[in-house]
C-alpha positions in Angstrom: -61.6 114.5 242.4 -58.3 116.0 243.6 -55.2 115.1 241.5 -51.7 116.5 241.2 -50.4 117.2 237.7 -48.0 114.2 238.0 -50.9 111.9 239.0 -53.0 113.2 236.1 -50.2 112.5 233.7 -49.6 109.0 235.0 -53.3 108.3 234.6 -52.9 108.4 230.9 -50.5 105.4 231.2 -52.8 103.5 233.6 -55.2 101.0 231.9 -57.5 101.1 235.0 -58.0 104.8 234.5 -59.7 104.2 231.2 -62.2 102.0 233.0 -63.1 104.9 235.3 -64.6 107.8 233.4 -64.7 110.2 236.3 -61.0 109.7 237.1 -59.9 109.8 233.5 -61.7 113.0 232.6 -60.7 114.7 235.8 -57.1 114.0 234.9 -57.4 115.1 231.3 -59.3 118.3 232.3 -56.5 119.2 234.7 -53.8 118.6 232.1 -55.7 120.7 229.5 -56.1 123.5 231.9 -52.7 123.6 233.6 -50.1 121.6 231.6 -51.3 120.7 228.1 -47.8 119.5 227.1 -46.8 117.5 230.1 -43.8 115.2 230.7 -45.0 111.9 232.1 -42.8 109.5 234.0 -44.5 106.3 235.1 -42.7 103.3 236.5 -42.5 100.5 234.0 -42.9 102.8 231.0 -40.5 104.9 229.0 -41.2 108.7 229.5 -43.3 110.7 227.1 -45.0 114.0 226.6 -48.8 113.9 227.1 -50.6 116.1 224.5 -54.1 116.8 225.6 -55.4 119.9 223.7 -57.3 119.6 220.4 -55.1 122.2 218.6 -51.9 120.5 219.7 -53.0 117.0 218.6 -53.9 118.5 215.2 -50.6 120.3 214.9 -48.6 117.1 215.5 -50.9 115.1 213.2 -50.3 117.7 210.5 -46.5 117.5 210.9 -46.3 113.8 210.1 -42.8 114.2 208.6 -41.5 115.5 211.9 -43.5 113.2 214.2 -43.3 109.6 213.1 -45.3 106.5 214.0 -42.1 104.5 214.2 -40.5 103.2 216.4 -43.2 103.6 219.1 -46.7 103.9 217.6 -48.6 102.8 220.7 -48.1 103.1 224.5 -46.7 100.0 225.9 -44.6 99.0 228.9 -40.8 99.4 228.6 -40.5 95.7 228.5 -43.1 95.3 225.7 -41.5 98.2 223.8 -38.2 96.3 223.8 -39.9 93.0 222.8 -41.7 94.7 220.0 -38.5 96.2 218.6 -36.8 92.8 218.8 -39.7 91.1 217.0 -39.7 93.7 214.3 -36.0 93.2 213.7 -36.7 89.4 213.5 -39.6 90.0 211.1 -42.2 88.4 213.4 -44.0 91.5 214.7 -47.1 93.3 213.5 -46.3 95.8 210.8 -49.6 97.5 210.2 -50.5 101.0 208.9 -50.3 102.0 212.6 -46.6 101.1 212.6 -45.7 102.8 209.3 -44.7 106.2 207.9 -44.4 107.4 204.4 -43.4 106.3 201.8 -44.3 102.8 203.0 -47.5 104.0 204.7 -48.8 105.7 201.5 -48.1 102.6 199.3 -49.6 100.0 201.7 -52.6 102.1 202.6 -53.5 102.3 198.9 -54.0 98.5 198.8 -57.3 98.7 200.7 -58.2 102.4 200.2 -60.7 101.9 197.4 -62.6 99.3 199.4 -63.3 101.9 202.2 -64.2 104.9 200.1 -67.7 106.3 200.7 -68.9 105.1 197.2 -67.8 101.6 198.0 -69.4 101.7 201.4 -72.7 102.7 199.8 -72.5 99.5 197.8 -72.1 97.5 201.0 -74.9 99.3 202.8 -77.7 96.8 201.9 -75.6 94.0 203.6 -74.9 96.3 206.6 -78.6 97.0 207.0 -79.4 93.3 206.7 -77.0 92.6 209.5 -78.3 95.5 211.6 -81.8 94.1 211.4 -80.5 90.6 212.3 -79.0 92.0 215.5 -82.0 94.1 216.5 -84.1 90.9 215.9 -81.6 89.1 218.1 -82.4 91.5 220.9 -86.1 90.6 220.5 -85.3 86.9 220.5 -83.3 87.4 223.7 -86.5 88.6 225.4 -86.6 91.8 227.4 -83.0 92.0 228.7 -79.4 91.3 227.6 -75.8 92.3 228.0 -75.8 94.5 225.0 -72.1 94.5 224.6 -71.4 90.7 224.7 -74.6 89.5 223.0 -75.1 92.2 220.3 -72.5 94.9 219.9 -69.4 92.8 219.5 -71.0 90.6 216.9 -72.7 93.0 214.5 -69.6 95.0 213.3 -67.5 91.8 213.3 -69.9 90.2 210.9 -69.8 93.3 208.7 -66.0 93.5 208.5 -65.5 89.8 208.1 -68.2 89.7 205.4 -66.2 92.4 203.6 -63.0 90.3 203.8 -65.0 87.3 202.5 -64.5 85.0 205.5 -66.9 82.2 206.3 -69.3 82.7 209.2 -68.0 79.5 210.7 -64.7 81.4 211.5 -66.3 84.5 213.1 -66.2 83.2 216.7 -62.5 82.5 216.3 -61.9 86.0 215.0 -63.9 87.5 217.9 -61.9 85.6 220.5 -58.5 86.5 219.0 -59.5 90.2 218.6 -60.7 90.5 222.2 -57.5 88.9 223.4 -55.3 91.1 221.2 -56.9 94.4 222.3 -57.7 93.2 225.9 -54.1 92.7 227.0 -54.5 95.2 229.8 -57.8 93.8 231.1 -57.6 90.8 233.4 -60.9 89.4 232.0 -60.1 89.8 228.4 -56.5 88.9 228.0 -55.3 85.3 227.4 -52.4 85.6 229.9 -50.0 88.0 231.5 -46.7 87.2 229.8 -45.4 88.5 226.5 -45.1 84.9 225.3 -48.8 84.4 225.8 -49.6 87.6 223.9 -47.3 86.4 221.1 -49.4 83.2 220.9 -52.5 85.3 220.1 -50.6 87.1 217.3 -49.2 83.9 215.9 -52.6 82.3 215.8 -53.8 85.4 213.8 -50.8 85.0 211.4 -51.3 81.3 210.9 -55.0 81.8 210.0 -54.3 84.6 207.6 -51.3 82.8 206.0 -53.6 80.0 205.1 -56.2 82.5 203.8 -53.5 84.2 201.7 -52.5 80.9 200.1 -56.1 80.1 199.3 -56.9 83.6 197.8 -53.7 83.6 195.7 -54.6 80.2 194.3 -58.3 81.1 193.8 -59.1 84.9 194.0 -62.7 85.5 194.8 -63.1 89.3 194.3 -63.3 90.1 198.0 -61.0 92.3 200.1 -59.1 89.3 201.3 -58.2 88.6 197.7 -57.2 92.2 197.1 -54.8 92.0 200.0 -53.4 88.5 199.2 -52.6 89.5 195.6 -51.4 93.1 196.2 -48.0 94.0 194.9 -45.5 96.7 195.8 -42.9 97.6 193.2 -43.9 94.5 191.3 -43.4 92.1 194.2 -46.1 90.5 196.4 -46.3 91.6 200.0 -44.3 89.3 202.3 -46.2 87.0 204.6 -46.0 89.1 207.7 -47.0 92.4 205.9 -49.9 90.5 204.3 -51.0 89.0 207.6 -50.6 92.3 209.4 -52.9 94.0 206.9 -55.6 91.4 207.6 -55.1 91.8 211.3 -55.6 95.5 211.3 -58.7 95.3 209.1 -60.2 92.5 211.1 -59.5 93.9 214.5 -59.7 97.7 214.3 -62.5 97.4 211.8 -64.8 95.9 214.4 -63.7 96.6 218.0 -63.8 100.4 217.6 -67.3 100.3 216.1 -68.7 97.9 218.7 -67.4 100.3 221.4 -69.1 103.3 219.6 -72.5 101.5 219.3 -72.4 100.3 222.9 -71.3 103.6 224.3 -73.8 105.4 222.1 -76.7 103.4 223.4 -75.5 103.9 226.9 -75.4 107.7 226.3 -79.0 107.6 225.0 -80.1 105.7 228.0 -78.4 108.1 230.3 -79.8 111.1 228.4 -83.5 110.2 227.7 -84.1 113.8 226.4 -81.6 113.1 223.6 -83.1 109.7 222.9 -86.6 111.3 222.6 -85.2 114.1 220.4 -83.5 111.6 218.1 -86.6 109.4 217.8 -88.8 112.5 217.1 -86.3 113.8 214.4 -84.6 110.8 212.7 -82.9 113.3 210.3 -80.5 114.0 213.2 -79.0 110.5 213.0 -75.8 111.5 211.1 -75.1 114.2 213.7 -76.0 111.8 216.5 -73.6 109.2 215.2 -70.8 111.8 215.2 -71.6 112.7 218.8 -71.5 109.0 219.8 -68.1 108.7 218.2 -66.9 111.8 220.0 -68.4 110.7 223.3 -66.9 107.3 223.3 -63.6 107.9 221.4 -62.7 104.2 221.1 -59.1 104.8 220.2 -57.5 106.4 223.3 -54.1 107.2 222.0 -51.4 107.0 219.4 -47.7 107.7 220.0 -45.4 109.7 217.8 -41.6 110.2 218.0 -39.9 113.6 217.1 -37.3 113.5 214.4 -36.0 116.9 215.5 -36.4 119.5 218.2 -39.9 121.1 218.0 -41.4 123.9 220.0 -45.1 123.3 221.0 -46.6 126.1 223.1 -43.8 127.0 225.5 -42.2 123.5 225.6 -39.4 122.2 223.4 -39.9 118.5 222.5 -36.5 117.1 221.8 -35.4 114.9 219.0 -36.1 111.3 219.9 -38.8 112.2 222.5 -42.1 110.4 222.4 -45.5 112.2 222.5 -48.9 110.6 223.4 -51.8 112.0 221.5 -54.8 111.8 223.9 -57.9 111.7 221.7 -60.5 111.5 224.5 -59.0 114.7 225.9 -59.0 116.5 222.6 -62.6 115.5 222.1 -63.6 117.2 225.4 -61.5 120.3 224.8 -63.5 123.3 226.1 -61.8 125.6 223.5 -63.4 123.6 220.7 -66.6 122.1 221.9 -69.5 124.1 223.5 -70.4 122.3 226.8 -68.1 119.3 225.9 -69.5 117.1 228.7 -73.0 117.4 227.4 -74.2 114.6 225.1 -75.9 116.5 222.2 -77.3 114.5 219.3 -77.6 117.7 217.3 -74.1 118.9 217.9 -73.0 120.9 214.9 -70.2 121.5 214.2 -68.5 118.5 215.7 -64.8 118.7 215.0 -63.9 115.5 216.9 -60.6 113.8 216.3 -61.7 110.2 217.0 -60.6 109.1 213.5 -57.3 111.0 213.7 -56.4 113.6 211.1 -54.3 113.9 208.0 -52.4 111.0 206.3 -53.2 108.7 209.2 -56.9 109.4 209.1 -58.8 106.2 209.9 -59.2 104.1 206.7 -62.5 102.7 208.0 -64.2 105.9 209.1 -67.0 105.8 206.4 -67.7 102.2 207.3 -68.0 102.9 211.0 -70.4 105.7 210.4 -72.7 103.6 208.1 -72.7 100.7 210.6 -73.6 102.9 213.6 -76.3 104.8 211.6 -77.8 101.6 210.2 -78.0 100.0 213.6 -79.7 102.9 215.4 -82.0 103.4 212.4 -83.2 99.8 212.8 -83.4 99.9 216.6 -85.1 103.2 217.5 -88.3 102.8 215.5 -88.9 99.5 217.3 -87.9 100.7 220.8 -90.7 101.2 223.2 -88.6 101.6 226.3 -85.1 100.9 227.5 -83.2 101.2 230.8 -80.1 99.9 232.6 -80.5 96.5 234.2 -77.2 96.6 236.1 -73.9 98.5 236.3 -72.0 99.1 233.0 -68.3 98.2 233.0 -65.5 99.6 230.9 -62.5 97.7 229.6 -59.1 98.5 231.2 -56.9 99.6 228.3 -54.6 102.3 227.1 -55.3 101.8 223.4 -58.7 100.7 222.1 -61.7 100.1 224.2 -65.1 101.0 225.7 -67.8 99.2 227.5 -67.3 95.5 228.1 -70.7 95.1 229.7 -73.9 97.0 229.3 -76.8 95.2 231.0 -80.1 96.6 229.7 -83.8 96.0 230.0 -86.1 96.9 227.1 -89.3 96.5 225.2 -89.2 96.1 221.4 -92.0 96.1 218.9 -92.0 93.3 216.3 
């Protein structure tokens, strides 16, 4: 695929590029090779520097006091950027860990940190494995074919994270719909509508649900994560309603959508690489490494933005105070300087220094949970799997933030 550097840079701000793996990876490979720090001007967006090399993404993540999340934590259109700023000033916008910097970030992150430590996740593992078995059983009930994304993968991690929060199963379908609409704003099939007002409706429905939940958990704490969030205090004062609701939103959405993308993309990779599927089935001890490779391969979080607080020289380029940078995680995770044969799917890849969970103070809070969920699912599936193949054309979500497969039609034969 022949692209100019400017075309390659603009692809990083084009949701449809993330639905086309060949186009996206051709663009990122060109940028890594010829312009790893590249100025991007795309109509409808405020300009930014595209950062595509693993070492440079790491350097910016390490320098979190120079490169801040605020005021532009995610890539959005210029119009949406303005609306987000206005909503933040009015106190009606999301204010999650993604939007924060220290000292607020450190204090707010601590509210849920203990719930996601590896020790706590091990305590949750029996419930995770129970749910993994339930969804492998569901595949058997569905017969010999299904759309793995829509009928299995989007449900399993959602049940895990909402069980952790302590929400009733009767509310899970509502949470799934709202999550898909929130993250699917760039995809014509997933989004609720095309206007900022329609997107705000989704957010306000989240907030209304979680405000009711907060009131209930403050009146009657139940010992779950929702109760911990509802009753958290900062400097002796409870979180305000929007900060509390924002905390729920980021846990409920990021805690499930990224993992469903990893599981779907991981299964697709195993189907496309039958030698690796056979290798993993023959040597189950490879599963932890295989999960890391699935996470690298899919990289569900496509980008975060940072804003420079002072002039900073990166390679031979000076990033000026106030400039935005886009950290391209899919590109960093295919960097030829870090990964041997980066476009090979290798279930035994070791070391695997992927950046799919970020790095440093903003490292993904739910990384341990995501690993356990993926490992539990494939440890339940593979021993029962006699055969598997594609039964149609997989489709990716159009996005510039979080996403992966939105359809994975498969045909299979399961034991039991």
